[in-house]
C-alpha positions, -999 to +999 in steps of 0.1 A: -023-829-326-046-859-316-055-841-284-063-810-304-086-829-326-104-845-297-108-811-279-123-796-312-146-826-316-159-821-279-160-784-285-141-780-252-125-745-255-107-747-222-089-780-232-083-766-267-065-735-253-043-757-231-034-780-261-026-751-284-003-736-257+016-770-253+019-772-291+035-740-290+058-750-262+069-780-283+079-757-311+096-733-287+120-761-276+126-768-313+133-730-319+106-727-345+097-692-331+071-679-356+051-711-353+051-707-315+035-672-318+007-687-340-002-714-315+002-692-285-019-664-300-047-690-308-045-702-272-046-667-258-076-656-280-097-684-265-085-678-229-093-640-233-127-648-247-134-671-216-118-643-194-097-671-176-063-657-162-053-693-155-056-702-191-041-670-205-011-667-182+010-695-200+006-683-236+011-646-225+044-656-209+055-678-238+047-650-263+067-625-243+098-648-243+095-654-281+091-618-290+123-612-268+142-637-288+129-623-321+142-588-308+107-574-310+111-556-277+079-535-279+057-566-280+081-584-255+078-557-229+040-556-234+034-593-230+060-598-202+045-569-182+011-584-187+025-618-176+039-603-144+006-588-135-011-622-143+014-641-121+008-617-093-030-623-094-025-660-096-001-658-065+028-673-084+057-653-069+085-671-087+070-666-121+060-631-113+097-624-104+109-639-137+084-621-158+090-588-140+128-590-146+124-601-181+101-572-188+128-549-174+153-562-199+129-557-228+123-520-216+159-516-213+165-525-251+138-499-259+159-473-240+132-468-213+158-472-185+137-457-157+110-482-163+135-509-170+152-504-137+119-502-118+109-536-132+144-551-126+145-538-089+110-553-084+121-586-099+150-589-075+127-580-046+101-607-056+128-633-061+142-628-027+107-629-012+102-662-029+134-676-014+140-695-046+177-694-055+172-700-092+147-670-094+172-649-074+200-658-098+178-649-128+167-616-112+201-603-105+212-614-141+182-594-156+193-564-136+228-567-147+216-567-183+196-535-178+227-519-162+248-531-192+224-516-217+228-482-202+266-485-198+266-486-160+293-512-157+300-511-119+265-520-109+263-545-138+294-563-123+279-562-088+248-579-099+267-605-120+289-613-090+258-617-067+241-639-092+272-659-097+275-667-059+240-680-058+243-699-090+275-716-077+259-725-044+230-743-062+252-757-089+232-740-117+258-748-145+243-730-174+236-698-154+271-699-141+283-701-178+261-672-189+270-650-159+307-657-164+305-645-200+286-613-192+308-606-162+338-608-185+322-584-210+313-560-182+348-561-167+363-554-200+340-524-207+347-511-172+384-510-182+397-541-165+409-559-197+429-586-179+401-597-157+375-594-185+398-617-206+402-642-179+364-645-174+357-648-210+383-676-214+366-693-184+333-689-203+347-705-234+359-735-212+325-738-197+308-736-231+329-766-243+320-786-211+283-778-215+283-783-253+266-750-260+273-723-286+252-695-270+273-664-264 
């Protein structure tokens, strides 16, 4: 807030846009989602007025994530698709992969499966090109979610298993937990109740280790 007051006093719109974005990020970590949208929108308004992609990209991405968590998939898909395009122009392949895959999930929740899979496939391709294992894990996870939304359980399981192998290799504990839970759900829906239960029980054990209540 002190930085915001200084930026306003200096009439420095570029710095003010950055400060507003980071105020939004602080509230994001605190899960105060409507407040996040308010700060991010103020930041984006300034960035768009200045026609500055570097300034606009962070609030666009943040708003896309928040709209997703608020189940506003129309706005989430719109902002995440815009984020993917911005990250492409800025040459940030890792963030482009994440935004692209996330947009795919949002389109999937809207029932736009053809578009959702196109985005999800592109996210996997970009993540592989980046050679970033965390981005690859996320991209396969996002595509698994799209497959699950349309009830395509076998490809969902395949993507979960691929993502799990990568996550285990780099010891990404939280992603291992999330993927174990989703793989258990997919196995159960595919008809293998025993394997589904085994994975879900493993997920419960991992949740207790991590201290999380998600899923």
